[in-house]
N, C-alpha and C positions, 0 to 999 in steps of 0.2 A: 755341198751339193753343186755339181757343175751343170750349167744349163746354157742354152743359146737364147739370145734375145736381141731385138733391135733397140737402138738407143739414139738419143739426140744430145749432142754435146752442148752444155750451157755455160760451163765455167771451168777454169783450171787454176790451180795454185801450186807453185813450185814447192817441192818437198825434198829437203836435203839437196845434194848437189846435182843429181842426175834424174831424180824422180818427180812425179807430180801427183796431186790428188785432183781428179776430174769429177765434176758434178755432171751427171748424165741422167736425162729423163728417159727411163726405159719402158718398153712395151709391157713387160711382165711384172716389174717391181716398182713402178713409179720412180720418184726421184731418189737416186743413190749416189754415194760418194765412193769412187774407186781409186785405190792406190795403184799407180802404174810405175813400176821400177825401171830404172835405166833408160828412160825416154831419150835422154841427151847423150847416151853413150854410142859409140860407133857400131856396136853389135845389137842395138835396140831392135826388138821384134815389133814394137809399136812406135811409129815415128810421130814426132810432135805435130807434123802438118795435118794429121787426121784428127787433131783435138781442137780445131778451130770452131768458133761459135756456129751452131746449127748444122754441123757436119753430122750426117746420118751414118751410124755405125752398125755393122753386123758383129755381134759380140759373143764371146764365150767367157762366162763369168763363174767365179766361185761365190755362190750366194749363201749368206748366213741369215736365217730367218729372224734372228734376234736383232738384226740391223747393225748400225755402226759402220765402220770403214770396211768396205768390200774390196775384193781383189779381182783384177781383170786378167784372164789368162791369155786372151787373144782378141784382136779387133781389126777390122778392115773397113774402109770407107765405102758406103753404098753409092755415094755421089761424088767420086773423086774428081770429076771434071766440072764441078759446080762453079758457077759464076759468083757465088756468094763469097768465094775466096780470091777473086780476081778483079771484079768490078768494084770500084771504090764506093759508089753509092750503095750497092747491094751489100758490100762488106760492112759498111757503117750501119746499115739497117739491121744486119744480122747480129752485130754486137749489141745493139739496143734491144732487139727482140729477145735475144738470149738473156740479157740482164734482167729484163722484165720477168721472164719466166723463172730465172734463178732466184729472184727476190720474192716472187709471189707464190710459187708452187711449194707447198709444205708437206704434201702427202707422200709417204713411203708405201704406197699401195697402187695396185693396177687401176688405170682409168682409160679403157679402150677408146672412148669417145674423144677424150682430150688428146690422146696420142694420135689418133687418125686425123683430128683437126690440125695438129701441128705438122704432120706429114704433108697434108694438102697445102698448108700455108708455105712451107719450105719449097715444095715443088713449084707452086705458082710464082713465088718470088724469084726462083732460079730461072724459070722459063719465060717470064713476061718480058716483052720488049717495049711495053708502054711505060709512061712516066709513073713513078712510084712515090711521089711526094707525100701523098696522104695514106700510104699503105700502112704505116705504123699506127695511125689513128684508128683505122678500121680494125686492125689487129687487136688493139687494146680494148676496144668496145666489144668485139666478139669474144675475146678471151674472158672478159668479165662475166659473160654468160656461162662459161664453163666453170668459173670460180664461184658462181652463185649470187652475183649482185648486179646483174644488168637490169636497168629500169625499163619500163614499158614506153614505147614510142608514143608521142602525143600527136593527135590530128593536126594541131597547130601549137607551136611554142613561141610564137613571135613576141608575145608580151609576157612571157613567163621567166621565172628565175629557177634554175635547177638547184635544188637543195642537196648538196653532195653528202651531207651527214645522214639524211633520211632516204636518199635515193629517189626523190620525187620532184615533179614539176609543180611550182606554186605560182600563183598570180601576185602574191604579196612577197616582198623581200623578206627572207628569213631573219630572225632576230639573233643570229650568230654569224660568224665570218665564213663559214664553209658553204659558199654558194657561187654560182656562175652568173655573170651579168647577162642581160637579155640577148645581146648579140652572140655571146659564147653559147648560151642555152639553145638558141636557134641552130647554130652549127652542130652542137652535140646531138640535138634531136634528129637532124638530118643524117648524121653519122650512124644512128641506130638503124636506118633503113638502107645503108650502103653495103654493097658487096665489094670484094677486092677488085673485081673486074671493072667496076664503074667508080672507083675511088677518085679519079681525076675529074669527074663531073661535078664534084664539090669544089666550087670556085672560092678559094680563100687566099688571103695574103700570107706571106711567110711569117709575119708577126702574129697573125691570128692562129696559124698552125702551131707556132711555138707556145703561144698562150694556151691553146687547147691541150697540148701534150702535158703542160704543167698542171692544168685542171685535172686531167685524167690520172696523172701520178698521185695527186692529192686525194682524188677519189679512191684510188686503190689503197692508199695508206689509211684512210678512214675505215675501210671495210676488211682489211687484212691485218690481223694482230701482229704487232711488232715488225712490220715490213721495213727493211733497211732502206736507206736513201738510194735513189737511182740518179746516176750522174751522166751516163753516156748520151742522153738526149741532147746535151749541149754541144757535144762533138758532132752528133748527127745533124743538128741544125746548121752548124757551120759548113759541113760538107754538102748538104742538100741545097744550100743557098748558092 
């Protein structure tokens, strides 16, 4: 069946000499893998530059209901002038956000709320002129809500420990190692109330920021079955600093 859908590029893997398999989160079919032939040939209909992380695509696809490797008939970038591919900070953020999505989304089914959330995030990141040092922290917290494991914000978490394993705030240190120290717990609790537009009102150091992203990655791994390792946050930290 041939159909049209919008999609968000998350990842690509070289396949043979001139082709790639692209992981795309689509509006109609959720996360899909598309074989795209002859991307690196001179006569390519689909150029590799539109397969960068978080590029929005208008796609014509051959869709098989049984899943597996799908085929892409045609695609064009909806946001060809995006700063996500030219601004070094936004480019690094895009790589990290795309990796988080690629590693954490496992559903091959339609999820309109998640797709619209991602569209809004990409548009905001592309257009914002403000500092974006905490953008990825807010993103991971809000995405956890769409994935089903965001905790409830506490009126005060100053003297609490966040139990990452159970997803709760506790006044007594948990008897296992999956918890945040009191300072990180306070920062995490404040992130639960932050929007993307006021992310920089959270005043934290670069070390605290890196520590928090590692806590969040660990939290994801505890709540998502067999989630692979995320590595691009280390590159992001170096660029953002």
